[in-house]
MIDOSE-1310 file (N, C-alpha, C; in nm, 2 decimals, decimal comma, always signed):
residues 147
mqkr	+0,25/-4,37/+0,68/+0,23/-4,31/+0,82/+0,32/-4,20/+0,84; +0,28/-4,09/+0,88/+0,36/-3,97/+0,91/+0,42/-3,97/+1,05; +0,55/-3,93/+1,05/+0,61/-3,92/+1,18/+0,66/-3,77/+1,19; +0,61/-3,70/+1,30/+0,65/-3,56/+1,32/+0,79/-3,55/+1,37
qlds	+0,87/-3,46/+1,31/+1,01/-3,44/+1,35/+1,01/-3,35/+1,47; +1,13/-3,35/+1,54/+1,15/-3,26/+1,65/+1,17/-3,12/+1,60; +1,17/-3,03/+1,70/+1,19/-2,89/+1,66/+1,27/-2,82/+1,77; +1,33/-2,71/+1,74/+1,39/-2,62/+1,83/+1,30/-2,51/+1,86
qacf	+1,27/-2,48/+1,98/+1,16/-2,39/+2,02/+1,19/-2,24/+1,97; +1,32/-2,21/+1,95/+1,35/-2,07/+1,91/+1,37/-2,05/+1,76; +1,37/-2,16/+1,69/+1,40/-2,16/+1,55/+1,30/-2,07/+1,47; +1,34/-1,99/+1,38/+1,26/-1,90/+1,30/+1,15/-1,98/+1,22
vcgk	+1,19/-2,09/+1,17/+1,10/-2,17/+1,08/+1,01/-2,27/+1,16; +1,07/-2,34/+1,26/+0,99/-2,44/+1,32/+0,96/-2,41/+1,47; +1,02/-2,32/+1,53/+1,01/-2,30/+1,67/+0,87/-2,25/+1,72; +0,81/-2,33/+1,80/+0,67/-2,30/+1,86/+0,68/-2,18/+1,95
anlq	+0,79/-2,16/+2,02/+0,80/-2,05/+2,11/+0,85/-1,92/+2,05; +0,88/-1,92/+1,92/+0,92/-1,80/+1,85/+0,80/-1,73/+1,79; +0,75/-1,64/+1,86/+0,63/-1,57/+1,82/+0,64/-1,49/+1,69; +0,76/-1,45/+1,65/+0,78/-1,39/+1,52/+0,81/-1,49/+1,41
glql	+0,82/-1,62/+1,44/+0,86/-1,72/+1,35/+0,74/-1,78/+1,27; +0,77/-1,88/+1,19/+0,67/-1,94/+1,11/+0,60/-2,06/+1,18; +0,66/-2,11/+1,28/+0,60/-2,22/+1,36/+0,55/-2,34/+1,28; +0,63/-2,39/+1,18/+0,59/-2,50/+1,10/+0,62/-2,63/+1,16
dfye	+0,53/-2,73/+1,13/+0,56/-2,87/+1,17/+0,61/-2,94/+1,05; +0,71/-3,03/+1,07/+0,77/-3,11/+0,97/+0,74/-3,26/+0,99; +0,71/-3,33/+0,89/+0,68/-3,47/+0,90/+0,76/-3,56/+0,80; +0,80/-3,68/+0,85/+0,86/-3,77/+0,76/+0,76/-3,87/+0,71
eenr	+0,77/-3,89/+0,58/+0,68/-3,99/+0,51/+0,74/-4,04/+0,39; +0,75/-4,17/+0,37/+0,80/-4,23/+0,25/+0,94/-4,17/+0,20; +1,04/-4,17/+0,29/+1,17/-4,13/+0,26/+1,18/-3,98/+0,21; +1,09/-3,90/+0,27/+1,10/-3,76/+0,25/+1,05/-3,68/+0,37
vqti	+1,08/-3,55/+0,37/+1,03/-3,47/+0,48/+0,94/-3,36/+0,41; +0,83/-3,33/+0,48/+0,73/-3,24/+0,42/+0,68/-3,14/+0,53; +0,64/-3,02/+0,48/+0,57/-2,93/+0,56/+0,47/-2,85/+0,47; +0,37/-2,79/+0,53/+0,28/-2,71/+0,45/+0,28/-2,57/+0,51
fqpr	+0,29/-2,47/+0,43/+0,30/-2,33/+0,47/+0,18/-2,25/+0,41; +0,11/-2,18/+0,50/+0,00/-2,10/+0,46/+0,05/-1,95/+0,47; +0,09/-1,89/+0,36/+0,14/-1,75/+0,37/+0,03/-1,65/+0,42; +0,08/-1,55/+0,48/+0,00/-1,44/+0,52/+0,05/-1,31/+0,47
tehq	-0,02/-1,20/+0,48/+0,02/-1,08/+0,42/+0,16/-1,03/+0,46; +0,20/-1,06/+0,59/+0,33/-1,02/+0,64/+0,44/-1,10/+0,57; +0,41/-1,20/+0,49/+0,52/-1,28/+0,43/+0,54/-1,24/+0,28; +0,48/-1,13/+0,24/+0,49/-1,09/+0,10/+0,61/-1,00/+0,07
gwpg	+0,65/-1,01/-0,05/+0,75/-0,92/-0,11/+0,67/-0,82/-0,20; +0,66/-0,85/-0,33/+0,57/-0,78/-0,41/+0,42/-0,80/-0,36; +0,34/-0,70/-0,38/+0,20/-0,72/-0,33/+0,14/-0,84/-0,39; +0,08/-0,93/-0,29/+0,01/-1,05/-0,33/+0,10/-1,17/-0,35
fvha	+0,23/-1,16/-0,34/+0,32/-1,27/-0,36/+0,42/-1,29/-0,24; +0,45/-1,42/-0,21/+0,54/-1,45/-0,10/+0,68/-1,40/-0,14; +0,75/-1,35/-0,04/+0,88/-1,30/-0,05/+0,98/-1,42/-0,07; +1,07/-1,41/-0,17/+1,16/-1,52/-0,20/+1,24/-1,56/-0,08
giim	+1,28/-1,47/+0,01/+1,35/-1,50/+0,13/+1,28/-1,60/+0,22; +1,15/-1,58/+0,23/+1,07/-1,67/+0,31/+1,07/-1,81/+0,25; +1,05/-1,81/+0,12/+1,05/-1,94/+0,05/+1,18/-2,01/+0,07; +1,29/-1,93/+0,05/+1,42/-1,99/+0,06/+1,45/-2,04/+0,21
sild	+1,40/-1,97/+0,31/+1,42/-2,01/+0,44/+1,35/-2,15/+0,47; +1,23/-2,16/+0,42/+1,15/-2,28/+0,45/+1,21/-2,39/+0,36; +1,25/-2,37/+0,24/+1,32/-2,47/+0,16/+1,45/-2,52/+0,22; +1,53/-2,43/+0,27/+1,65/-2,47/+0,34/+1,62/-2,56/+0,46
etig	+1,53/-2,52/+0,54/+1,49/-2,60/+0,66/+1,44/-2,73/+0,62; +1,35/-2,74/+0,52/+1,29/-2,87/+0,48/+1,40/-2,96/+0,42; +1,48/-2,90/+0,33/+1,59/-2,98/+0,27/+1,69/-3,03/+0,38; +1,73/-2,95/+0,47/+1,82/-2,99/+0,57/+1,76/-3,09/+0,67
raaf	+1,63/-3,09/+0,69/+1,57/-3,19/+0,78/+1,56/-3,33/+0,71; +1,58/-3,33/+0,58/+1,58/-3,46/+0,52/+1,70/-3,55/+0,57; +1,80/-3,48/+0,62/+1,92/-3,55/+0,67/+1,88/-3,64/+0,79; +1,78/-3,60/+0,87/+1,73/-3,68/+0,98/+1,69/-3,82/+0,93
lida	+1,65/-3,83/+0,81/+1,61/-3,96/+0,76/+1,72/-4,06/+0,76; +1,85/-4,01/+0,76/+1,97/-4,10/+0,76/+2,04/-4,08/+0,89; +1,97/-4,03/+1,00/+2,03/-4,00/+1,13/+2,15/-3,91/+1,12; +2,14/-3,81/+1,04/+2,25/-3,71/+1,03/+2,19/-3,57/+1,08
wvmt	+2,27/-3,50/+1,16/+2,24/-3,36/+1,20/+2,34/-3,28/+1,12; +2,28/-3,18/+1,04/+2,36/-3,10/+0,95/+2,33/-2,95/+0,96; +2,42/-2,88/+0,90/+2,40/-2,73/+0,88/+2,43/-2,71/+0,73; +2,37/-2,60/+0,68/+2,39/-2,57/+0,54/+2,53/-2,54/+0,50
grle	+2,58/-2,60/+0,40/+2,72/-2,57/+0,35/+2,70/-2,49/+0,22; +2,62/-2,54/+0,14/+2,59/-2,47/+0,01/+2,45/-2,50/-0,03; +2,38/-2,40/-0,08/+2,24/-2,42/-0,12/+2,22/-2,34/-0,25; +2,17/-2,41/-0,35/+2,13/-2,34/-0,47/+1,98/-2,35/-0,49
vrfr	+1,91/-2,24/-0,51/+1,77/-2,24/-0,53/+1,74/-2,18/-0,66; +1,65/-2,24/-0,73/+1,59/-2,19/-0,86/+1,45/-2,16/-0,84; +1,41/-2,04/-0,87/+1,27/-2,00/-0,86/+1,21/-2,01/-0,99; +1,09/-2,08/-1,00/+1,03/-2,11/-1,13/+0,91/-2,02/-1,16
spap	+0,84/-1,98/-1,05/+0,72/-1,89/-1,07/+0,69/-1,82/-0,93; +0,62/-1,71/-0,94/+0,59/-1,64/-0,81/+0,49/-1,73/-0,74; +0,49/-1,71/-0,60/+0,40/-1,79/-0,52/+0,29/-1,69/-0,46; +0,17/-1,70/-0,50/+0,06/-1,61/-0,45/+0,04/-1,63/-0,30
idqs	+0,02/-1,52/-0,23/-0,01/-1,52/-0,09/-0,13/-1,60/-0,05; -0,23/-1,61/-0,14/-0,35/-1,67/-0,10/-0,36/-1,82/-0,12; -0,24/-1,89/-0,15/-0,24/-2,03/-0,17/-0,13/-2,10/-0,08; -0,16/-2,21/-0,03/-0,07/-2,28/+0,06/+0,04/-2,34/-0,03
ltfv	+0,16/-2,36/+0,03/+0,27/-2,42/-0,03/+0,32/-2,54/+0,04; +0,34/-2,65/-0,03/+0,39/-2,77/+0,02/+0,54/-2,78/-0,01; +0,62/-2,80/+0,09/+0,77/-2,81/+0,08/+0,81/-2,95/+0,10; +0,90/-3,01/+0,02/+0,94/-3,15/+0,03/+1,09/-3,15/+0,02
gtvv	+1,16/-3,23/+0,11/+1,30/-3,25/+0,10/+1,33/-3,40/+0,10; +1,44/-3,43/+0,03/+1,49/-3,57/+0,02/+1,64/-3,58/+0,02; +1,69/-3,70/+0,05/+1,83/-3,73/+0,04/+1,87/-3,77/-0,10; +1,98/-3,71/-0,15/+2,03/-3,75/-0,28/+2,15/-3,84/-0,26
gdrg	+2,24/-3,81/-0,17/+2,36/-3,89/-0,14/+2,43/-3,86/-0,01; +2,51/-3,95/+0,04/+2,58/-3,94/+0,16/+2,73/-3,94/+0,13; +2,80/-3,83/+0,16/+2,94/-3,83/+0,13/+3,03/-3,84/+0,26; +2,96/-3,88/+0,37/+3,04/-3,90/+0,49/+3,02/-3,77/+0,58
kave	+3,12/-3,68/+0,56/+3,11/-3,55/+0,63/+3,00/-3,45/+0,58; +2,96/-3,48/+0,46/+2,86/-3,40/+0,40/+2,74/-3,48/+0,34; +2,63/-3,43/+0,33/+2,51/-3,50/+0,27/+2,45/-3,41/+0,16; +2,43/-3,47/+0,05/+2,36/-3,40/-0,06/+2,21/-3,42/-0,05
legf	+2,14/-3,30/-0,05/+2,00/-3,30/-0,03/+1,93/-3,21/-0,13; +1,80/-3,24/-0,16/+1,73/-3,15/-0,25/+1,58/-3,14/-0,21; +1,51/-3,05/-0,27/+1,37/-3,03/-0,24/+1,31/-2,93/-0,33; +1,18/-2,91/-0,30/+1,10/-2,82/-0,39/+0,98/-2,77/-0,31
aqlp	+0,92/-2,66/-0,36/+0,80/-2,60/-0,30/+0,70/-2,60/-0,42; +0,58/-2,64/-0,38/+0,47/-2,65/-0,49/+0,34/-2,59/-0,44; +0,26/-2,55/-0,53/+0,13/-2,50/-0,51/+0,03/-2,61/-0,50; -0,09/-2,59/-0,46/-0,19/-2,70/-0,45/-0,22/-2,77/-0,58
dgsv	-0,20/-2,70/-0,69/-0,22/-2,76/-0,83/-0,10/-2,84/-0,87; +0,00/-2,85/-0,79/+0,12/-2,93/-0,82/+0,23/-2,85/-0,89; +0,21/-2,73/-0,93/+0,31/-2,65/-1,00/+0,42/-2,61/-0,90; +0,54/-2,63/-0,94/+0,66/-2,61/-0,86/+0,70/-2,46/-0,87
vaeg	+0,71/-2,39/-0,75/+0,75/-2,25/-0,75/+0,90/-2,23/-0,73; +0,96/-2,33/-0,66/+1,10/-2,32/-0,63/+1,16/-2,46/-0,61; +1,28/-2,48/-0,65/+1,35/-2,61/-0,62/+1,49/-2,58/-0,57; +1,54/-2,66/-0,49/+1,67/-2,64/-0,43/+1,75/-2,76/-0,42
rgly	+1,88/-2,75/-0,42/+1,98/-2,86/-0,40/+2,10/-2,81/-0,33; +2,15/-2,89/-0,24/+2,26/-2,84/-0,16/+2,34/-2,94/-0,10; +2,46/-2,90/-0,04/+2,55/-2,98/+0,03/+2,54/-2,93/+0,17; +2,50/-3,02/+0,26/+2,49/-2,99/+0,40/+2,59/-3,07/+0,48
mrvp	+2,66/-3,00/+0,57/+2,77/-3,05/+0,65/+2,72/-3,11/+0,78; +2,77/-3,23/+0,80/+2,74/-3,30/+0,93/+2,80/-3,22/+1,04; +2,73/-3,20/+1,15/+2,79/-3,13/+1,27/+2,88/-3,23/+1,34; +2,98/-3,18/+1,41/+3,07/-3,27/+1,49/+2,98/-3,34/+1,60
delr	+3,02/-3,46/+1,64/+2,95/-3,53/+1,74/+2,92/-3,45/+1,87; +3,02/-3,38/+1,92/+3,01/-3,30/+2,04/+2,90/-3,19/+2,02; +2,89/-3,13/+1,91/+2,79/-3,03/+1,88/+2,65/-3,10/+1,87; +2,65/-3,21/+1,81/+2,52/-3,28/+1,80/+2,47/-3,31/+1,94
eale	+2,55/-3,36/+2,02/+2,51/-3,40/+2,16/+2,46/-3,27/+2,23; +2,53/-3,16/+2,22/+2,49/-3,04/+2,29/+2,36/-2,99/+2,23; +2,34/-3,00/+2,10/+2,21/-2,96/+2,04/+2,10/-3,05/+2,09; +2,12/-3,18/+2,09/+2,02/-3,28/+2,14/+1,98/-3,24/+2,28
qqia	+2,07/-3,21/+2,37/+2,05/-3,17/+2,51/+1,96/-3,05/+2,51; +2,00/-2,95/+2,43/+1,92/-2,82/+2,44/+1,78/-2,84/+2,39; +1,76/-2,92/+2,29/+1,63/-2,94/+2,23/+1,55/-3,02/+2,34; +1,61/-3,12/+2,40/+1,54/-3,20/+2,50/+1,50/-3,11/+2,62
agy	+1,58/-3,01/+2,65/+1,55/-2,91/+2,76/+1,44/-2,81/+2,72; +1,40/-2,81/+2,59/+1,29/-2,72/+2,55/+1,34/-2,59/+2,49; +1,47/-2,59/+2,45/+1,53/-2,47/+2,39/+1,48/-2,46/+2,24
């Protein structure tokens, strides 16, 4: 059973109120976070292919959201991405994020992006830093207020 995750309205990747953003929905299912992205022409780098920066942004968001699975609110500390193949504009991409380990103040997370045929176009792994409790509380309040 899928559970939809919360979002920040102004976020470039998930914000529904950000008209220039991607407006993606993220779901928790079986100890992972997932989203599906349908690229459009404005998301391309080389003609016909998704820009690596767009893939990296969605991968970072997806991987970071995996921390919600262990009730952690995090920000990117370090992210390493390996691109395996170009992603065509005319195919959807599924992004998946999972928790690798919990170090207390930091959480190890990883994820990947794949085409409908299952081929992986990018994979990432990173160390995400827990936000201080007072920042988490402020962020929760802003999100609850619709920011």
